[in-house]
VMD Tcl script that draws the C-alpha trace (Angstrom):
set ca {
  {5.66 -9.03 -28.14}
  {7.42 -5.88 -26.96}
  {4.23 -3.81 -27.32}
  {2.18 -6.47 -25.50}
  {4.68 -6.50 -22.65}
  {4.62 -2.71 -22.30}
  {0.82 -2.54 -22.35}
  {0.49 -5.31 -19.82}
  {3.10 -3.80 -17.52}
  {1.37 -0.43 -17.71}
  {-1.95 -2.06 -16.78}
  {-0.41 -3.22 -13.52}
  {0.30 0.31 -12.34}
  {-3.29 1.37 -11.64}
  {-4.15 -1.06 -8.82}
  {-0.88 -0.33 -7.03}
  {-1.25 3.43 -7.32}
  {-4.86 3.32 -6.15}
  {-3.90 1.09 -3.27}
  {-1.05 3.20 -1.99}
  {-2.96 6.45 -2.36}
  {-6.08 4.73 -1.03}
  {-7.95 7.49 -2.76}
  {-11.62 7.39 -2.02}
  {-14.59 8.48 0.05}
  {-15.43 5.57 2.34}
  {-19.11 5.44 3.19}
  {-18.69 2.85 5.95}
  {-20.05 4.18 9.28}
  {-18.03 4.21 12.46}
  {-18.68 1.02 14.46}
  {-20.16 2.77 17.48}
  {-16.71 4.07 18.39}
  {-15.60 7.23 20.08}
  {-16.38 10.43 18.22}
  {-13.72 13.01 17.54}
  {-15.06 15.17 20.37}
  {-15.41 12.27 22.76}
  {-11.92 11.04 22.01}
  {-10.41 14.30 23.22}
  {-10.73 13.20 26.82}
  {-8.54 10.17 26.04}
  {-6.08 12.05 23.87}
  {-2.65 10.62 23.33}
  {-0.17 11.23 26.11}
  {2.92 13.14 25.01}
  {6.38 12.93 26.53}
  {8.64 15.94 27.17}
  {10.39 15.12 23.90}
  {7.08 15.43 22.05}
  {6.79 11.75 21.09}
  {3.24 10.42 21.17}
  {2.90 7.44 23.49}
  {-0.78 6.39 23.35}
  {-3.78 6.29 21.06}
  {-6.18 7.53 19.80}
  {-4.20 10.23 18.03}
  {-5.91 13.58 17.60}
  {-3.94 15.18 14.78}
  {-1.58 14.55 11.89}
  {1.61 15.21 13.87}
  {0.70 12.67 16.54}
  {-0.37 10.05 14.01}
  {2.81 10.39 11.94}
  {4.97 10.30 15.07}
  {3.22 7.11 16.16}
  {3.58 5.38 12.82}
  {7.25 6.31 12.60}
  {7.86 4.89 16.07}
  {6.20 1.64 14.97}
  {8.35 1.53 11.84}
  {11.40 0.65 13.94}
  {10.01 -2.89 14.35}
  {8.52 -3.09 10.85}
  {11.43 -4.89 9.22}
  {9.02 -7.16 7.32}
  {5.29 -7.27 6.62}
  {2.65 -9.37 4.88}
  {0.19 -7.47 2.67}
  {-3.16 -8.57 1.20}
  {-5.31 -6.47 -1.12}
  {-8.75 -7.20 -2.56}
  {-10.15 -4.74 -5.10}
  {-13.11 -4.49 -7.44}
  {-12.73 -2.13 -10.40}
  {-14.81 -1.88 -13.59}
  {-16.57 -5.11 -12.65}
  {-13.26 -6.97 -12.38}
  {-12.00 -8.49 -9.15}
  {-8.31 -8.01 -8.44}
  {-6.44 -9.59 -5.56}
  {-2.86 -9.27 -4.41}
  {-0.82 -10.75 -1.61}
  {2.84 -10.73 -0.79}
  {5.67 -10.17 1.63}
  {8.15 -7.37 1.89}
  {11.49 -6.75 3.56}
  {11.49 -3.09 4.50}
  {14.93 -1.69 3.77}
  {15.47 1.85 2.52}
  {18.64 0.93 0.63}
  {17.80 -2.55 -0.69}
  {14.13 -3.56 -0.30}
  {12.95 -7.04 -1.29}
  {9.39 -7.99 -2.20}
  {7.44 -10.92 -3.54}
  {3.90 -10.34 -4.77}
  {1.29 -12.53 -6.46}
  {-1.53 -10.74 -8.28}
  {-4.72 -12.23 -9.69}
  {-6.28 -9.79 -12.17}
  {-9.31 -11.93 -12.88}
  {-9.88 -12.52 -16.58}
  {-6.76 -10.54 -17.48}
  {-3.98 -12.63 -15.96}
  {-2.29 -14.07 -12.92}
  {1.14 -12.65 -12.29}
  {4.03 -13.18 -9.87}
  {6.45 -10.33 -9.21}
  {9.75 -10.14 -7.38}
  {12.04 -7.30 -6.40}
  {15.41 -8.67 -5.31}
  {18.79 -6.92 -5.29}
  {17.27 -4.03 -7.27}
  {16.17 -6.36 -10.08}
  {12.54 -6.96 -11.06}
  {11.29 -10.40 -12.08}
  {7.87 -11.14 -13.62}
  {6.23 -14.51 -14.28}
  {2.93 -15.04 -16.05}
  {3.22 -12.14 -18.50}
  {1.55 -12.89 -21.87}
  {4.04 -13.76 -24.58}
  {6.70 -15.11 -22.23}
  {7.74 -18.78 -22.09}
  {5.65 -20.72 -19.57}
  {7.26 -20.95 -16.15}
  {9.97 -18.42 -16.98}
  {10.76 -15.23 -15.09}
  {11.30 -12.10 -17.18}
  {14.09 -9.90 -15.85}
  {13.16 -6.22 -16.21}
  {15.82 -3.55 -16.47}
  {15.05 -1.35 -13.44}
  {16.51 1.69 -15.21}
  {13.98 1.44 -18.08}
  {10.69 3.36 -18.04}
  {8.71 0.16 -17.51}
  {11.18 -0.96 -14.86}
  {10.82 2.29 -12.93}
  {7.03 2.00 -13.05}
  {7.11 -1.61 -11.91}
  {9.55 -0.85 -9.10}
  {7.26 1.95 -7.93}
  {4.28 -0.41 -8.01}
  {6.08 -3.16 -6.16}
  {7.16 -0.67 -3.53}
  {3.52 -0.24 -2.55}
  {3.73 -3.61 -0.82}
  {5.78 -1.67 1.75}
  {3.28 -0.24 4.30}
  {5.76 2.42 5.42}
  {5.45 4.04 1.98}
  {2.00 5.17 3.07}
  {3.58 7.20 5.85}
  {5.24 9.40 3.24}
  {1.83 9.99 1.65}
  {0.36 10.86 5.05}
  {3.09 13.34 5.84}
  {2.72 15.09 2.48}
  {-1.02 15.18 2.09}
  {-3.07 14.55 5.26}
  {-4.96 17.67 6.27}
  {-7.34 16.23 8.87}
  {-7.33 13.25 11.24}
  {-10.59 12.13 12.84}
  {-10.40 9.37 15.50}
  {-13.31 6.96 15.12}
  {-12.78 4.75 18.15}
  {-11.38 1.33 18.89}
  {-12.03 -1.27 16.19}
  {-10.11 -4.60 16.17}
  {-8.35 -5.99 13.09}
  {-8.04 -9.79 12.91}
  {-8.68 -9.96 16.66}
  {-5.93 -7.47 17.52}
  {-6.70 -4.21 19.28}
  {-6.59 -1.31 16.82}
  {-7.85 2.24 16.40}
  {-9.74 3.49 13.39}
  {-9.16 6.89 11.77}
  {-10.77 8.84 8.95}
  {-8.08 10.75 7.08}
  {-8.56 13.62 4.65}
  {-5.85 14.17 2.04}
  {-5.06 17.09 -0.24}
  {-4.57 15.57 -3.70}
  {-2.46 18.53 -4.86}
  {0.05 17.73 -2.14}
  {0.29 14.20 -3.54}
  {1.54 15.53 -6.89}
  {0.47 14.49 -10.37}
  {1.41 10.81 -10.13}
  {-2.07 9.59 -9.24}
  {-3.91 11.45 -11.99}
  {-1.34 10.65 -14.66}
  {-1.23 6.97 -13.75}
  {-4.95 6.39 -13.42}
  {-6.02 8.66 -16.26}
  {-8.89 10.07 -14.19}
  {-9.54 13.47 -12.66}
  {-9.40 13.29 -8.87}
  {-11.15 15.69 -6.48}
  {-9.28 18.36 -4.52}
  {-9.53 16.28 -1.35}
  {-10.05 12.58 -0.72}
  {-10.84 10.62 2.43}
  {-10.23 7.05 3.49}
  {-10.18 4.85 6.58}
  {-7.05 3.53 8.27}
  {-6.55 1.24 11.25}
  {-3.44 1.42 13.47}
  {-2.70 -1.20 16.14}
  {-1.14 -0.77 19.58}
  {2.33 -1.37 18.16}
  {1.76 1.65 15.88}
  {1.64 -0.54 12.78}
  {-0.73 0.29 9.94}
  {-3.03 -2.75 9.79}
  {-5.82 -1.92 7.38}
  {-6.88 0.63 4.75}
  {-10.18 0.80 2.85}
  {-11.42 3.05 0.05}
  {-14.29 3.39 -2.39}
  {-13.92 5.70 -5.38}
  {-15.77 5.90 -8.67}
  {-16.96 2.30 -8.40}
  {-13.56 0.94 -7.38}
  {-13.55 -0.57 -3.89}
  {-10.53 -1.97 -2.09}
  {-9.35 -3.29 1.23}
  {-5.69 -3.67 2.16}
  {-4.59 -5.50 5.29}
  {-1.09 -5.63 6.71}
  {0.14 -8.20 9.25}
  {3.07 -10.35 10.43}
  {5.28 -7.34 11.05}
  {8.83 -8.38 11.89}
  {8.29 -12.08 11.11}
  {10.95 -13.86 8.99}
  {10.38 -13.97 5.23}
  {12.40 -15.71 2.51}
  {12.64 -13.68 -0.69}
  {15.22 -14.90 -3.19}
  {15.90 -14.41 -6.90}
  {14.94 -17.28 -9.23}
  {17.74 -19.46 -10.67}
  {19.35 -18.02 -13.80}
  {18.13 -21.04 -15.81}
  {14.53 -19.99 -15.10}
  {14.95 -16.40 -16.33}
  {14.75 -14.65 -19.69}
  {15.37 -11.03 -20.61}
  {12.14 -9.07 -20.73}
  {11.24 -7.70 -24.18}
  {11.31 -3.92 -23.86}
}
mol new
graphics top color blue
foreach p $ca { graphics top sphere $p radius 0.5 }
foreach p [lrange $ca 0 end-1] q [lrange $ca 1 end] { graphics top cylinder $p $q radius 0.2 }
display resetview
């Protein structure tokens, strides 16, 4: 049972890592939007303090500054991911409370023929329900200091859209504005981003077990409130779309009752 738990937990890392890195070359064409050259005329206005105040952003510094300004109102968010990998459809949805010192997250993942799993991160404890070998309806409490616990906590953290900003700051080498393109009816701007995989470290390659190219590109949408609203990627037959919404709306994330928990076999 311990080995089964470890293998299953490890299998959950790949979708989360791929999602947060959004590592792929997206072949989707720009929807008739402004080209990089044409967008220059409507470049973001900049205050005396250097803070970007309007979109579309023309470079990495402006984009990061915008996203960080939007993060001040991003106390919560709702995240949905749909992914196809190795012929298997994977879906995830959940809510997150964005707090640098004590984040809280609740995520439900449907891994097709593999399993359906619920995950919680509350008060720095990880809870899993639906793991093979566990009593039906019970939540397994994972020791966050264990190797599996650290991996799971890292995976759960990808439900926090602001974690992508750290990736951007480390690895983005080029920002190409692709014009206005709404997300769920809300005004948003689309960007093609190029990332240096070396700047992202070895976590992606070691987690996915595949060799990644020197640079990767993906598409990102940012709304007028400077919130990241959508990310898409397509790499080596794995395609995914992540959407983020309901920023700042109340969410209720609580730990399950003690009677419904068991210690996870490690």
